BAFI-3210 file (N, C-alpha, C; in Angstrom, 3 decimals, decimal comma, padded with zeros to 6 digits):
// residues 301
n [1|2|3|4|5|6|7|8|9|10|11|12|13|14|15|16|17|18|19|20|21|22|23|24|25|26|27|28|29|30|31|32|33|34|35|36|37|38|39|40|41|42|43|44|45|46|47|48|49|50|51|52|53|54|55|56|57|58|59|60|61|62|63|64|65|66|67|68|69|70|71|72|73|74|75|76|77|78|79|80|81|82|83|84|85|86|87|88|89|90|91|92|93|94|95|96|97|98|99|100|101|102|103|104|105|106|107|108|109|110|111|112|113|114|115|116|117|118|119|120|121|122|123|124|125|126|127|128|129|130|131|132|133|134|135|136|137|138|139|140|141|142|143|144|145|146|147|148|149|150|151|152|153|154|155|156|157|158|159|160|161|162|163|164|165|166|167|168|169|170|171|172|173|174|175|176|177|178|179|180|181|182|183|184|185|186|187|188|189|190|191|192|193|194|195|196|197|198|199|200|201|202|203|204|205|206|207|208|209|210|211|212|213|214|215|216|217|218|219|220|221|222|223|224|225|226|227|228|229|230|231|232|233|234|235|236|237|238|239|240|241|242|243|244|245|246|247|248|249|250|251|252|253|254|255|256|257|258|259|260|261|262|263|264|265|266|267|268|269|270|271|272|273|274|275|276|277|278|279|280|281|282|283|284|285|286|287|288|289|290|291|292|293|294|295|296|297|298|299|300|301]
n.u [000,797|000,846|000,711|000,380|003,507|004,778|004,282|005,856|008,461|011,709|013,468|016,282|018,554|017,238|015,946|018,409|019,433|017,607|017,031|019,723|019,927|017,977|019,446|021,667|020,502|018,795|021,310|021,935|019,983|019,430|021,949|023,910|027,125|027,894|027,139|025,492|026,011|023,668|025,958|025,258|026,026|023,961|022,161|019,754|020,915|023,366|022,457|021,718|024,156|025,875|024,378|025,147|027,361|027,983|025,827|027,843|030,229|033,097|034,112|032,730|030,884|030,164|030,697|028,548|029,177|027,171|027,514|026,322|026,249|025,734|025,505|026,414|029,663|029,829|028,430|029,587|032,232|030,749|030,205|032,243|033,629|031,946|032,306|035,109|035,239|033,138|036,099|036,065|036,656|035,342|033,945|033,279|030,936|030,246|027,860|027,413|028,038|026,356|023,881|023,721|024,374|021,953|020,247|019,364|020,166|019,382|016,653|015,349|013,908|015,750|018,048|016,849|017,148|019,173|019,386|017,299|015,558|014,558|013,458|011,543|010,266|008,832|007,291|005,487|004,868|003,475|001,340|-000,350|-000,414|-001,468|-003,796|-004,229|-004,889|-004,588|-001,973|000,675|002,721|005,378|005,873|003,529|002,671|004,117|003,327|000,836|000,534|000,745|000,124|003,409|004,989|006,517|007,152|006,475|008,361|010,823|009,996|010,429|013,660|014,243|013,693|014,627|017,961|017,743|016,573|017,984|020,698|019,974|020,315|022,931|023,699|022,652|023,509|026,656|025,748|025,163|026,963|028,348|028,295|026,121|023,824|021,571|021,465|019,030|017,984|014,974|012,581|009,558|008,434|008,982|007,739|005,387|004,475|005,173|008,011|009,909|011,472|009,975|010,582|012,778|016,655|015,807|013,466|013,574|014,855|016,551|016,605|015,116|015,430|015,397|012,810|010,108|010,323|010,265|011,089|012,074|012,773|014,608|016,716|017,861|018,666|020,666|022,466|023,007|024,205|026,134|027,090|028,820|028,418|028,168|026,665|025,175|023,041|023,003|019,989|018,119|018,704|017,775|019,577|019,139|018,497|018,942|018,158|016,067|016,782|016,027|014,280|013,082|012,055|010,057|008,540|007,511|008,399|010,623|010,147|006,535|005,041|005,846|003,743|001,495|001,182|001,029|-001,359|-003,075|-002,758|-003,523|-006,211|-007,182|-009,053|-009,690|-010,285|-008,426|-005,962|-006,007|-006,547|-004,653|-002,080|-002,377|-005,154|-002,999|-000,984|-001,802|-002,810|-001,378|000,107|-001,478|-002,658|000,027|000,032|-002,455|-002,176|-000,346|-000,749|-001,312|001,796|002,772|001,314|001,162|002,316|-001,214|-003,393|-005,034|-007,288]
n.v [-001,204|002,235|004,422|003,500|003,194|005,603|006,723|005,710|006,247|008,201|010,505|011,089|012,487|013,926|012,384|011,488|013,940|014,512|011,798|012,294|014,943|013,769|011,756|012,519|014,716|013,341|012,480|013,921|015,278|013,074|012,244|010,919|009,845|008,296|006,403|003,288|000,124|-002,435|-004,684|-006,739|-007,016|-006,784|-005,308|-003,040|-002,815|-001,322|000,445|002,417|001,966|003,719|006,524|007,237|007,407|009,704|011,742|011,800|011,282|008,793|008,297|008,675|006,333|003,071|-000,177|-003,683|-006,500|-010,019|-012,654|-016,206|-019,760|-020,639|-018,738|-017,556|-017,155|-015,571|-012,790|-011,566|-010,974|-009,215|-007,410|-006,503|-005,219|-003,194|-002,034|-001,077|000,860|002,335|003,614|001,785|000,493|-003,369|-004,508|-007,775|-010,103|-013,183|-015,197|-018,208|-018,999|-018,065|-018,858|-021,655|-021,889|-021,365|-023,007|-023,573|-024,567|-027,160|-027,013|-027,120|-030,630|-033,493|-034,648|-033,322|-032,063|-029,323|-026,563|-026,539|-028,729|-028,330|-026,375|-027,016|-028,390|-027,344|-025,131|-027,446|-028,868|-026,170|-025,882|-027,671|-028,175|-025,500|-024,363|-023,054|-023,324|-023,712|-022,405|-021,560|-019,543|-019,419|-017,337|-016,674|-019,098|-018,841|-016,795|-017,943|-019,719|-023,942|-024,664|-025,695|-027,147|-027,549|-025,377|-023,742|-023,718|-023,505|-020,454|-019,819|-020,440|-018,465|-015,810|-016,167|-015,381|-012,537|-011,420|-011,818|-010,249|-007,831|-007,249|-007,729|-005,146|-003,705|-003,332|-003,547|-000,614|000,611|000,611|002,122|004,267|004,854|005,566|003,488|002,533|001,358|-000,779|-001,493|-001,818|-000,479|-002,433|-004,721|-004,078|-003,709|-006,574|-008,340|-009,599|-009,489|-009,657|-009,719|-007,319|-007,273|-007,175|-006,182|-004,661|-002,830|-000,084|002,909|004,815|004,373|004,840|004,214|003,420|003,967|003,791|001,742|-001,304|-001,596|001,061|001,408|000,357|002,620|005,110|003,477|003,518|006,144|006,600|005,518|002,407|-000,808|-002,810|-005,450|-005,035|-003,725|-005,243|-008,083|-010,695|-010,617|-011,772|-013,215|-014,700|-016,430|-018,496|-021,857|-022,519|-020,591|-017,692|-016,247|-013,309|-011,705|-013,051|-014,822|-012,806|-012,993|-010,292|-007,462|-005,001|-005,354|-006,817|-003,389|-002,171|-003,302|-002,513|-000,242|000,354|-000,573|000,659|003,421|002,628|001,530|000,412|-003,077|-005,014|-003,045|-003,389|-006,187|-006,799|-005,682|-006,757|-009,399|-011,983|-014,072|-013,406|-011,008|-011,833|-012,451|-010,533|-009,354|-011,112|-011,662|-008,928|-008,368|-010,652|-009,804|-007,825|-007,509|-007,597|-005,072|-003,472|-003,586|-003,818|-004,296|-002,449|-000,604|002,062]
n.w [000,064|-001,338|000,252|002,844|003,380|002,072|004,521|006,334|005,448|006,622|007,379|007,740|008,849|010,862|011,756|014,024|014,810|016,434|018,108|019,207|021,256|022,570|024,260|024,703|026,737|028,588|029,901|031,230|032,915|034,436|035,791|035,473|034,625|032,218|029,605|029,328|026,606|025,951|023,504|021,069|018,479|016,650|014,919|015,954|018,667|017,494|016,046|017,598|019,576|018,122|018,037|020,120|020,376|018,796|020,665|022,684|022,390|022,294|025,295|027,121|026,640|027,594|025,994|025,922|025,707|026,556|025,483|025,863|025,648|023,271|022,164|018,149|017,142|015,251|016,017|018,206|016,559|015,016|016,854|018,357|016,024|015,802|018,069|017,672|015,219|016,436|018,035|020,542|024,039|023,734|026,186|027,643|029,430|029,465|030,140|030,960|032,859|035,239|033,882|033,561|036,318|037,737|036,722|033,775|030,996|031,861|031,169|029,332|027,239|027,872|025,458|023,294|020,169|018,644|016,600|013,293|013,318|016,569|016,247|014,661|015,951|017,774|017,047|015,510|018,098|019,394|017,345|018,284|021,231|021,903|020,891|018,629|016,213|013,333|012,995|012,040|012,675|014,557|016,614|017,294|018,633|020,857|022,186|022,838|025,458|026,056|029,406|030,635|028,301|024,759|023,182|025,750|027,677|025,891|025,342|028,142|028,384|026,747|027,172|029,729|029,816|028,697|030,461|032,801|031,237|032,043|034,233|034,796|032,793|034,681|037,664|036,606|035,379|038,000|039,253|038,217|037,128|035,158|032,871|031,209|028,074|025,560|023,323|021,807|019,288|017,767|016,132|017,494|019,977|019,298|018,087|020,269|020,018|021,875|025,363|027,424|031,008|030,508|029,101|026,831|027,030|029,442|030,345|031,027|029,013|026,053|022,802|020,625|019,843|018,621|016,603|013,547|012,386|009,889|009,500|010,743|009,077|006,635|008,253|010,108|007,190|006,930|009,340|009,149|009,602|009,428|006,653|006,534|009,024|008,243|007,072|007,677|008,970|011,198|014,127|016,726|018,745|020,436|020,723|020,515|016,636|015,439|013,974|012,657|012,988|011,903|009,667|010,687|010,939|008,103|006,927|007,578|006,570|005,996|007,234|008,904|007,553|007,600|010,327|011,321|010,185|011,670|013,702|013,170|012,206|009,833|007,710|007,854|005,854|003,155|004,309|004,357|001,284|000,629|001,755|001,270|002,779|004,612|006,053|007,069|008,846|010,425|011,527|012,944|014,466|015,972|017,238|019,023|020,561|021,683|023,127|026,520|027,136|026,652|027,598|031,186|034,526|035,962|037,591|040,148|039,617]
ca.u [000,064|002,246|000,351|001,156|005,125|005,836|004,070|006,737|009,559|011,971|014,368|017,536|019,405|015,905|015,805|019,510|019,234|016,759|017,207|020,807|019,491|017,252|020,455|022,252|019,308|018,631|022,103|022,341|018,278|019,544|023,204|024,773|028,805|027,890|026,351|025,875|024,852|024,552|025,644|024,374|026,431|022,889|021,919|019,357|022,092|024,846|022,105|021,916|025,460|026,332|023,757|025,056|029,033|027,721|026,091|028,416|032,093|033,518|034,518|031,030|030,050|030,603|029,900|029,018|028,353|026,935|027,471|025,954|027,419|024,837|026,005|026,737|031,057|029,890|027,073|030,519|032,539|030,227|030,456|033,388|033,873|031,845|034,082|036,171|034,784|033,068|037,080|035,591|037,357|034,731|033,503|032,798|030,444|029,369|026,414|026,895|027,890|025,342|022,724|023,988|023,983|020,383|019,451|018,550|020,884|018,607|015,097|014,540|014,320|017,120|018,237|016,351|018,416|018,930|018,816|015,977|014,394|014,363|012,638|009,881|009,088|008,496|006,116|004,435|003,998|002,483|000,158|-001,541|-000,881|-001,515|-005,025|-003,788|-004,965|-004,499|-001,464|002,594|003,532|005,982|006,055|002,492|002,607|005,177|002,300|-000,388|002,259|000,324|001,527|004,933|004,775|007,753|006,971|006,607|010,533|011,741|010,006|011,509|014,739|014,850|013,831|016,005|018,864|017,855|016,591|019,769|021,321|019,575|020,409|023,963|023,910|021,871|024,866|027,038|025,448|024,546|028,445|029,866|026,900|025,705|022,898|021,300|020,058|018,365|017,708|014,038|012,163|008,363|008,066|009,211|007,116|003,565|004,262|005,357|008,918|010,746|011,775|009,228|011,331|014,801|016,690|015,109|012,462|014,190|016,378|016,388|016,166|014,913|015,496|014,553|011,041|009,249|011,532|009,664|012,098|012,311|013,334|016,198|017,721|018,245|019,478|021,699|022,893|023,038|024,627|027,789|026,857|029,356|027,887|027,703|025,616|023,215|022,366|022,757|019,507|017,807|019,045|017,678|020,824|019,096|017,371|019,558|017,402|015,721|018,487|015,631|013,011|012,054|011,707|009,371|006,991|007,154|008,924|010,166|008,900|005,407|004,688|005,907|003,203|000,160|001,257|001,079|-002,692|-003,529|-002,022|-003,964|-007,237|-006,941|-010,046|-009,033|-010,101|-008,136|-004,914|-006,550|-006,576|-003,090|-000,795|-003,317|-005,359|-002,719|000,139|-002,222|-003,937|-000,247|000,454|-003,050|-002,012|000,297|-000,739|-003,299|-001,674|001,599|-000,876|-001,164|003,037|002,227|-000,506|001,448|001,500|-002,071|-003,335|-005,979|-006,905]
ca.v [-000,474|002,738|005,499|004,101|002,567|007,071|007,416|005,472|007,061|008,808|012,465|009,808|013,524|015,215|011,624|011,072|014,829|014,382|011,355|012,667|016,247|013,120|011,060|014,145|015,966|012,675|012,142|014,930|015,140|011,321|012,879|009,425|010,352|007,930|005,656|001,771|-000,377|-003,907|-003,982|-008,332|-007,229|-006,954|-004,202|-002,619|-001,952|-000,880|002,045|002,589|002,509|004,791|007,837|008,046|008,356|011,334|012,735|011,985|010,872|008,025|008,607|008,625|005,408|001,665|-001,085|-004,896|-007,904|-011,093|-014,288|-017,741|-020,501|-021,239|-016,914|-017,469|-016,309|-014,121|-011,750|-010,933|-010,156|-007,493|-006,423|-005,659|-004,529|-002,210|-001,218|-000,896|001,765|003,506|004,214|001,957|-001,281|-003,916|-005,047|-008,664|-010,496|-014,021|-014,986|-019,109|-019,738|-018,044|-019,964|-023,078|-022,782|-022,074|-024,768|-023,173|-025,295|-028,027|-026,675|-027,952|-031,658|-033,994|-035,137|-032,311|-032,148|-028,189|-026,463|-026,473|-029,789|-027,544|-025,287|-027,330|-029,304|-026,552|-025,304|-028,268|-028,264|-025,135|-025,889|-028,870|-027,432|-023,820|-024,519|-021,948|-024,754|-023,114|-021,202|-021,967|-018,643|-020,103|-016,614|-016,361|-019,728|-018,149|-015,899|-018,933|-021,370|-024,400|-025,124|-027,122|-027,503|-027,436|-023,673|-022,317|-023,745|-022,661|-019,587|-019,254|-020,790|-018,065|-014,450|-015,703|-014,946|-012,002|-010,448|-011,989|-009,292|-007,247|-007,732|-007,314|-004,126|-002,309|-003,726|-002,655|000,455|001,667|000,951|003,364|005,670|004,915|005,451|002,356|003,155|000,505|-000,522|-001,945|-001,172|-000,262|-003,890|-005,522|-003,692|-003,795|-007,851|-008,924|-010,417|-008,632|-009,803|-009,160|-007,557|-008,493|-005,542|-005,505|-003,494|-002,565|000,555|004,168|005,187|003,288|005,808|003,871|002,282|004,417|003,783|000,143|-002,254|-000,852|002,757|001,609|001,084|004,268|006,056|002,794|003,921|007,263|006,857|004,686|001,185|-001,341|-002,601|-006,267|-005,527|-003,588|-006,625|-009,422|-011,119|-010,053|-012,835|-013,633|-016,025|-016,671|-020,665|-022,735|-022,658|-019,642|-017,455|-014,257|-012,479|-010,413|-014,448|-015,399|-012,331|-012,453|-008,941|-005,819|-003,868|-005,575|-006,607|-002,271|-001,519|-003,395|-003,127|000,867|000,347|-001,145|001,310|004,054|002,841|001,509|-000,923|-004,092|-004,889|-003,055|-003,754|-007,919|-006,738|-004,959|-007,175|-010,993|-012,464|-014,610|-011,986|-009,688|-012,442|-013,300|-009,863|-009,181|-012,186|-011,042|-007,653|-008,652|-011,409|-009,195|-006,321|-007,336|-007,431|-003,246|-003,078|-004,482|-004,154|-004,041|-001,487|000,008|004,005]
ca.w [000,208|-001,490|000,870|004,047|002,743|002,113|006,037|007,111|005,459|007,552|007,136|008,585|009,698|011,594|013,096|014,162|015,170|018,017|019,656|019,827|021,564|023,449|024,900|025,833|027,566|029,609|030,600|031,942|033,864|035,405|036,549|034,817|034,121|030,906|028,734|029,278|025,907|025,199|022,265|020,372|016,885|015,983|013,808|016,764|018,956|016,857|015,947|019,120|020,026|016,497|018,336|021,649|020,503|018,082|021,595|024,034|022,256|022,349|026,368|028,171|026,457|027,096|025,777|027,593|025,048|027,447|025,311|026,214|025,631|022,603|020,752|017,707|017,191|014,097|016,024|018,678|015,984|014,769|018,056|018,476|014,852|016,077|018,549|016,663|014,800|017,138|018,674|022,252|023,887|023,771|027,479|027,394|030,898|029,726|031,361|030,618|034,196|036,197|033,365|034,179|038,156|037,333|035,514|032,447|030,235|031,969|031,318|027,886|026,979|027,442|024,412|022,186|019,073|018,163|015,294|012,487|014,933|017,621|015,042|013,740|016,940|019,309|015,304|015,921|019,429|019,513|017,013|018,603|022,332|022,133|020,559|017,510|015,041|011,828|013,049|011,774|013,118|016,085|017,660|018,481|019,520|022,014|023,411|023,657|025,543|027,038|030,842|030,425|027,145|024,589|023,645|026,694|027,641|024,733|025,625|029,225|028,011|025,858|027,891|031,003|028,954|028,279|031,990|033,388|030,247|032,553|035,476|034,280|032,464|035,875|038,539|035,678|036,010|038,962|040,165|036,938|037,334|034,048|032,477|030,766|027,151|025,476|021,862|021,409|018,305|017,789|014,879|018,566|021,027|018,656|017,966|021,260|019,864|023,457|026,685|029,323|031,422|029,722|028,448|024,937|027,224|030,690|030,776|031,881|028,014|024,619|022,222|018,712|020,698|018,189|014,785|013,733|012,371|008,661|009,349|011,404|007,772|006,014|009,382|010,372|006,328|007,052|010,533|008,520|010,226|008,834|005,400|007,571|009,893|008,457|006,078|008,693|009,381|012,644|015,033|018,663|018,674|022,256|020,573|018,687|015,151|015,707|013,598|011,451|013,835|010,893|008,869|011,341|010,667|006,903|006,449|008,467|005,232|005,103|008,854|009,667|007,339|008,544|011,947|011,384|009,234|012,760|014,837|012,287|011,738|008,489|007,506|007,437|004,516|002,281|005,034|003,751|000,006|000,297|001,956|001,903|004,421|005,682|005,785|007,499|010,698|011,367|012,205|013,426|016,379|017,462|017,561|019,649|021,592|022,903|023,718|027,705|027,456|026,683|029,827|032,484|035,219|035,842|039,110|040,347|039,289]
c.u [000,515|001,905|000,601|002,751|005,594|005,251|005,039|008,738|010,345|013,271|015,530|018,282|018,477|016,144|017,313|019,444|018,215|016,597|019,201|021,081|018,644|018,340|021,335|021,345|019,273|019,951|022,333|021,274|019,171|020,789|023,777|026,174|028,464|026,911|026,021|025,186|025,157|024,894|026,237|026,118|025,497|023,034|020,876|020,496|023,050|024,202|022,281|023,435|026,436|026,031|024,326|026,840|028,929|026,654|026,275|030,080|032,051|033,578|033,952|030,299|031,063|029,567|029,888|028,419|028,631|026,933|027,150|026,931|026,161|025,232|026,679|028,451|030,464|029,498|028,930|031,235|032,490|030,495|031,662|034,113|032,848|032,215|034,652|036,170|034,497|034,959|036,621|036,131|035,705|034,666|032,400|032,048|030,021|028,793|026,391|027,359|026,584|023,684|022,699|023,497|022,288|019,308|018,310|018,555|019,531|017,526|014,446|014,470|015,441|016,746|017,570|017,567|018,358|019,172|017,664|015,378|014,009|013,557|011,054|009,335|008,577|006,900|005,532|004,030|003,026|001,312|-000,666|-001,802|-001,866|-002,852|-005,106|-004,048|-004,237|-003,376|000,259|003,165|004,026|005,939|004,420|002,278|003,454|003,793|001,234|-000,144|000,334|001,415|003,070|005,034|006,178|008,130|007,121|007,676|010,935|011,459|011,337|013,006|015,333|015,123|014,717|016,899|018,582|017,259|017,762|020,865|020,466|020,169|021,700|024,399|023,310|022,926|026,250|027,255|025,424|026,033|028,905|028,932|026,948|024,026|022,315|020,440|019,757|018,210|015,979|013,760|010,801|007,898|008,121|008,141|005,684|003,421|004,169|006,059|010,111|010,961|010,757|010,350|013,017|015,318|016,498|014,150|013,125|015,164|015,729|016,158|015,927|014,354|015,242|012,767|009,915|009,415|010,837|010,841|012,993|012,183|014,394|017,462|018,261|019,334|020,204|022,880|023,551|024,215|026,399|028,226|027,534|028,668|027,045|027,202|024,654|022,496|022,281|021,386|018,707|017,792|019,011|018,992|020,626|018,387|017,945|017,980|016,326|016,355|017,612|014,539|012,139|011,541|010,409|007,892|006,531|007,814|008,664|009,266|007,452|004,910|004,710|004,441|001,449|000,459|000,905|-000,863|-003,261|-003,187|-003,255|-005,678|-007,452|-008,217|-009,755|-009,274|-009,272|-006,819|-005,045|-006,118|-005,338|-001,867|-001,272|-003,996|-004,373|-001,475|-000,931|-003,072|-002,534|-000,020|-000,237|-003,095|-001,519|000,296|-001,229|-002,934|-000,929|001,149|-000,866|000,590|002,859|001,719|-000,181|002,305|-000,104|-002,558|-004,080|-006,017|-006,526]
c.v [000,978|004,415|004,975|003,027|004,390|007,486|006,676|005,558|007,739|009,488|011,785|011,704|014,232|014,024|011,656|012,556|014,970|012,816|011,784|013,433|014,653|012,462|011,869|015,144|014,320|012,364|013,124|015,199|014,533|011,516|011,725|010,000|009,307|007,686|004,219|001,575|-001,617|-004,358|-006,483|-008,010|-007,189|-005,631|-002,537|-001,683|-001,409|000,348|003,450|003,359|003,816|006,239|007,689|008,534|009,359|012,042|012,332|012,030|009,632|007,394|008,407|007,525|003,638|001,054|-002,527|-005,807|-008,755|-011,983|-015,233|-018,808|-021,448|-019,787|-017,795|-016,410|-014,944|-012,773|-011,374|-010,437|-009,535|-007,132|-005,928|-005,113|-002,695|-001,238|-000,693|000,220|003,053|004,111|003,832|000,880|-001,386|-004,876|-006,501|-009,804|-012,261|-014,508|-017,108|-019,594|-019,658|-018,316|-021,512|-022,567|-022,396|-022,899|-024,526|-024,284|-026,136|-027,996|-027,182|-029,679|-032,270|-034,387|-034,618|-032,211|-029,813|-027,840|-026,255|-027,692|-029,602|-027,213|-025,528|-028,357|-028,842|-025,488|-026,153|-028,560|-027,461|-025,608|-026,558|-028,517|-025,921|-024,180|-023,399|-022,902|-024,173|-021,920|-022,061|-021,018|-019,145|-018,610|-016,093|-017,852|-019,556|-017,052|-016,280|-019,953|-022,404|-024,523|-026,208|-027,203|-027,242|-025,808|-022,965|-022,730|-023,378|-020,781|-018,953|-019,934|-019,201|-016,718|-014,468|-015,300|-013,754|-011,077|-010,742|-010,256|-007,896|-006,355|-007,756|-006,387|-003,283|-002,423|-002,944|-001,192|001,474|001,101|001,763|004,305|005,740|004,802|004,571|002,377|001,501|000,405|-001,985|-000,977|-000,716|-001,311|-004,565|-005,463|-004,089|-006,050|-008,446|-009,971|-009,635|-009,665|-009,610|-009,008|-008,123|-007,075|-005,545|-004,775|-002,995|-001,489|001,933|004,774|004,621|005,147|005,872|003,670|003,171|004,589|002,296|-000,347|-001,786|000,288|002,508|001,035|001,895|004,570|004,749|003,212|005,444|007,402|006,099|003,055|000,222|-002,206|-004,806|-006,578|-004,932|-004,362|-007,775|-009,559|-010,819|-011,485|-012,829|-013,562|-016,185|-018,181|-020,916|-022,649|-021,895|-018,314|-016,518|-014,175|-011,636|-011,624|-015,047|-014,062|-011,846|-011,820|-008,099|-004,775|-003,606|-005,450|-004,728|-001,867|-001,195|-003,121|-001,253|001,292|000,557|000,086|002,668|004,364|002,140|000,005|-001,890|-004,895|-004,509|-003,059|-005,216|-007,666|-006,267|-006,095|-008,790|-011,250|-013,427|-013,791|-011,250|-009,767|-012,207|-012,058|-009,135|-010,095|-011,386|-009,259|-007,470|-009,424|-010,662|-007,371|-006,339|-007,502|-005,759|-002,559|-003,299|-004,079|-003,923|-002,898|-000,750|001,584|004,447]
c.w [000,208|-000,238|002,452|003,354|003,243|003,828|006,724|006,835|006,225|006,824|008,427|010,247|010,479|012,429|014,058|014,827|017,495|018,830|019,799|021,107|023,254|024,913|026,156|026,990|029,238|030,989|031,640|032,817|034,653|036,304|036,641|034,773|033,425|030,606|028,918|027,954|026,164|024,401|021,198|019,016|016,431|015,461|014,964|017,619|018,344|016,780|016,860|019,861|018,816|017,271|019,090|021,514|019,664|019,460|022,866|024,201|022,888|024,284|026,816|027,717|026,794|027,036|026,041|025,813|025,945|026,311|025,782|025,428|023,814|021,374|019,789|017,644|016,288|015,211|017,654|018,065|015,290|015,892|018,250|017,273|015,303|017,345|018,657|016,164|015,197|018,381|021,118|022,537|024,457|025,621|027,028|029,067|029,804|030,638|031,223|032,557|034,875|035,422|033,729|035,583|038,207|036,811|034,243|031,451|030,027|031,876|030,289|028,115|026,858|026,427|023,058|021,403|018,672|017,337|014,036|013,044|015,619|017,467|015,291|014,922|017,566|017,873|015,909|017,147|019,909|019,290|017,707|020,106|022,812|021,903|019,646|016,716|013,820|011,931|012,786|012,377|014,568|017,255|017,831|018,916|020,516|023,307|023,987|024,269|025,717|028,087|030,322|028,806|026,788|024,296|024,673|027,522|027,408|025,187|026,969|029,018|027,905|026,659|028,931|030,709|028,817|029,367|032,644|032,334|030,747|033,551|035,068|033,818|033,353|037,180|037,691|035,442|036,609|040,109|039,477|037,287|035,727|034,056|031,029|029,092|025,621|023,905|020,965|020,064|018,406|017,107|016,514|019,636|020,576|018,322|018,846|020,670|020,571|024,341|027,278|030,433|031,361|029,536|027,152|025,753|028,579|030,285|030,698|030,744|026,152|023,149|020,259|019,412|019,705|017,071|014,476|012,491|010,375|008,313|010,043|009,910|007,557|007,366|009,813|008,569|006,425|008,514|009,871|009,021|009,173|007,419|005,827|008,387|009,771|007,531|006,753|008,963|011,013|013,695|016,229|019,314|020,518|022,707|019,564|017,844|015,465|015,537|012,575|012,092|011,716|009,797|009,250|011,160|009,217|006,476|007,665|007,969|005,656|006,956|009,231|008,887|007,834|009,862|011,799|010,544|010,578|013,479|014,268|011,966|010,809|007,679|006,989|006,574|003,364|003,241|004,165|002,278|-000,346|000,719|001,560|003,316|005,312|007,030|007,494|009,126|011,269|011,920|013,593|015,129|016,982|017,841|018,962|020,845|022,609|023,901|026,118|028,364|027,567|027,620|030,575|032,855|035,386|037,329|039,464|040,249|040,882]
res [m|e|d|i|k|e|k|l|v|i|e|p|e|q|v|c|h|q|i|t|n|l|l|s|e|k|l|e|a|l|g|k|d|g|m|l|i|g|l|s|g|g|l|d|s|a|v|v|a|y|l|a|e|r|s|v|g|a|g|k|l|t|l|l|n|m|p|d|r|d|s|k|r|k|h|r|q|h|a|e|l|i|a|k|e|l|g|q|p|l|k|v|q|s|l|t|p|a|l|r|a|a|g|v|y|r|s|l|p|i|g|l|v|p|g|e|r|l|k|r|s|l|v|e|w|g|r|k|a|s|g|l|e|a|s|e|n|l|l|a|e|r|l|h|p|k|a|d|s|l|v|a|r|g|n|a|y|a|t|f|k|h|r|m|r|m|v|f|l|y|h|h|a|q|i|h|n|l|m|v|v|g|a|a|n|k|t|e|l|l|t|g|t|f|s|q|w|g|c|d|q|c|a|d|v|m|p|i|v|h|l|y|r|s|q|l|s|p|l|a|e|y|l|g|l|p|e|v|v|r|k|k|a|a|d|p|d|v|l|p|g|v|d|d|k|g|e|l|l|g|s|f|e|l|a|d|q|i|l|w|g|l|e|h|g|i|p|e|e|r|l|i|d|s|f|g|q|e|l|f|l|r|i|k|t|l|y|e|l|s|r|p|m|r|e|v|p|y|m|l|d]
***
């Protein structure tokens, strides 16, 4: 739908100016000595790191990479490349000892084979157990799993890692009086493809959460991110076999247009005509099922 596509076009220079102003203003307002970013090696956190460096300079920027035994080596290499480009050392904190001590690695069934077989198993189990009979959408199954199912266990396995990253980030930030800068985007927020109470939700400032994932590409190009980071898949890198969040959504560009339409009251018939019923229902299901993640905690007025 061309009119929605046009609505999603951004002016990178203007967006960059707005975000860098926000970061510098909040740093001063909160009385912090610098900024801390959990740098995964992916596009989102890389964009935030480049924006932070423009805002306060590398001298007030701390980059923390937090891999575990399941993490792919290439993401650590990309984080190192980003840090080098920014002229900033990369601190590394392994999650493996903490995750092992908490029993996280034992939480999935013994003998389950990682990789594509795990991904297929999660989808199959979720389709049978969650009640969403017609769905092949792993993300929807994740938001509506049956208790103790493989999908529920896989979700707990993945989200525990992001929650542990949040703990390490704030531990480091409080010791050194740093402002934690998050890297969630609007597509994640509206589809529930983030870890509730994890490092992709909990932060002092979320400078790109008003931007859809597809809007980050022109911003990344404007900021001069390395091509290998700009072009890579959106790999959550927390669960073996699940390697591209964009693939699970169908495509970021189309998903974002549907989400914009849902948020701005575009009639469903028009969205179905433009994007097809299957993709529209996939995104709408995520939008609705993830609503409680955006609303909690509930409380009395």
